[in-house]
Structure formats: C-alpha cells, structure tokens
N, C-alpha and C positions, 0 to 999 in steps of 0.2 A: 072660290079662293080669289081674293083680290090681287090685282096686279100691282107691281112695285112701281111706285111713282119716281122716274128718273129724271124728271125736269129740273130739278134743282142741283143736280150732281155737277153739272158743268161750273156753275158759279161757285159752288162749295169747293171744288177742287182748285179752281182758279184763285179764289181768295186765300186758300191755304198755302198755295205756292207763293203767292205775293207776300203773305205774312211771314213765311219762313225766310224768304229772300230779305225782307227788311230787318228780321231779328239778326240774321247773320251779318248784315251790313252794320247794324249797330254794334254788334260784338266786335267785329274786325276793327271798326273805327276807334274803339277804346284802347287799342294797343298803342304803346309808344315805341316808335322804331328810332334807332340811332341814325343821326345824319351821316356821320363818317364811319362806317364799320371798319374796325382794325383787326388784323390778325392777332391772335393770341400767341405768345411764346410758349411752346411746348418743352418741357424739361423731360428729356428721356433718361430714365434711370436704369442702369445695368444691375440687375439683380442676380447675385450668384446663388445658384441652386446646388445642393449637394450632389446631384446626379451629373452636373456639368463638369466637375472636377475629377470624378473617377470613371474609369473604364468599365462599361457594363456590356454584358453580351446577352441577347435574348435567345433562348433555345426554342426553336420550334419543334412542335411533336414529331414532325417527319424527319428532322435532322438527328434525332437521337438514335442510338442504335436500337435495333429491333430486339424485342425480348420474346423469346419463345417459351 
C-alpha cells in the first residue's frame, strides 16, 4: 500500500488561508460606512392590552380546595 504524500500539504493550506483572507478583505472593502453615525429616534408606543385593564387571578392547582 503506497504512503500518502504530504509534502504539498503545507503550501496548499497556506495558499488556502491566504486566499480566504484576501476574499474577506475584498468583501469587507465593498461596504460603505457612514462618516458620522447618528442615533435614531425611537418612538415608544404604549399598547393597551385587554388583560391590562381588568383584574385577573391565576388559580394554582395547590391553592384550590382539596377534593376528596
């Protein structure tokens, strides 16, 4: 059974890492960043839910009277 030739692995892995780095650099350089970022004004809305206006009670199973 022939042995696996690993002499080219180093240059292959090195070139792959370099290529990935260059591709990511090119992709990042295509983004347009604003010069002066400004904060957005956030409008908070108060929504009225039906369960906020009426009183509700949650009955836990242990708080109910025992049924024999």
